[in-house]
N, C-alpha and C positions, 0 to 999 in steps of 0.2 A: 510710837506706841501701839503695841498690838492690840486688836480688841478681842477680848477673851468671852468665855462663857459666861462670866460672872456681869459683864455687863449686859448682855442679853439676858441673862434673868432679873436684872434690877429693872430694865426696861419693861419687860413682862410683866413684873410685879405693880410697877407705878401704873400700867394701864389696867390691870385686873382690879386695882384697889380702888383707882381713880372710878371705874366702871361701877361697882360694888356701892360706891358714894353717891355717886349719880343715881343709882336704881333706888335708894334708901331715900333719898332726898326729894326728889321730883316726884310732883302728881301729875304732870303732863305725860300721854303715854306716848308721844312721840320722844320725850326726853328718856322714858325708862327705857325706850327701844334704842337709843345711842348708848345708853348706860349697858345693856345687853351685848350690843355690838364691842364696847371696848373692853368686856370682858372676854369675850370670844376672840378679840384680836390678842389680848395679851395672852391668851393660852396658846394661840399660834405662833406667836413668837417664840415661846418657849419650845413647842414642838419643833419649829425649824431649828432652832439653836442647838438643841439635843441633838438633832439628826445630823447636824454640821460638824459638831465636837466630839460625837461618839461613834461607835461602829454601827450604828443604827441602819444606815445607808439611806433608802428614799421612805422609811415608814412616818418619820416626821412631815415630810410633805404631803405625803398620801392621807394622812390623817388631817392635816392642816386644811387640805383640798375638801375634805368630807366636811370640816367645820366651817368652811365658806361656803357652799352649798345648802348647809343648815339655814 
């Protein structure tokens, strides 16, 4: 079975939604920052997946590196 773009997008969406839920429900500052990190990592998964499965080249990886530095 080949892993397609849809699989990566589902993983990214699950990470994004779990991060948003974590940010909305937690009161602890560390937990909120963990939720922010999940949101950013979910977006990074989508950037890298689109770069791999489309003709964007390295643009997705470069944007992902900028988000990691953030």
